[in-house]
N, C-alpha and C positions, 0 to 999 in steps of 0.2 A: 504494500500500500504506500501511498505517498500523497502529498498535497502541499498547497501553499496558500497563503492568505495574509491576514494582518493580526497582530497581537497588541494589546495594551499592556505595557510594562509599567508597574507602579512601585514607588518607594513610599510607604505610608508611615509618617511620623517617626522616622528613624532618629533615635537619640542615643547618646552615650553619656552616662552619669548625669542625666537630666539636661544635657545640652543638645539643642536641636541640630541635626545634621542635614536632613533633607525630607521633603514631602512634595513629590512631583510625579508626573507620569509622561509617557511618550508612546505614540502609536507607530509601530514599525512592521516591516515585512517579516513574515514567519513562514516556516517550512517544516515538514516532517516526512520521515521515511520509516517503513517498518516491514517486518516479516513475521509470519506465524504459521503454525501447523496445528492440526488436530488429529487425534487418533480415536476412532470409535471402538470401544470395548465390545459393544453389541448395539442393537437397534435403539436402546433406551439410555445409553450413557457414553459420553465422549469427554476427552480431556483436551484443552486448548493451551498452547504455549506460544508466547509471542514476545517481540521486542519492538520498541518504537524509540526513535531519536527525534527530538523536537529542538529547534533552534530559531533564533531571530537575528535580524540585523542589530548592530549595537545601538541601543537607545542612548540618546543624549538627554541628561537630566540636569536640573539646577539645584545646587545645595542651598542651605539656609542663608549663606552670605551673598548669593547671587551668582556664584561661579558655576560654570558648566563642567560636567564630568560624564564620561562614557561608561556604560555598563556592558555586561555580557550575559545572555540568557541561553542556556541549553540544558536539556535533560536526557537521561537514558532511562527508559522505563522497561522493566521486565514484568511480564504478566503471565499468570497461570489461572486457568479456570476449568470448571466442570460443567457439563451440560447434561440435563436429565430430561427425558421425554416420557410422557405417560402413555 
């Protein structure tokens, strides 16, 4: 599987020792790719195993003092599931 679109990346009320660091968001290009397989034990039960990588273009955010900084967003997701049919 694969796809692309947009993602809203947010930093919400980031603080260290009570000092405000950032509270901003940016909308950026996003993409994902993934693979998966399933194995049917019988007509009523199957197991699914998959992997998905999600990433975005680097968001540009503003810190509490007004300076800009870049971020990076990416995730590796491993999934496992069972399906049952009656």
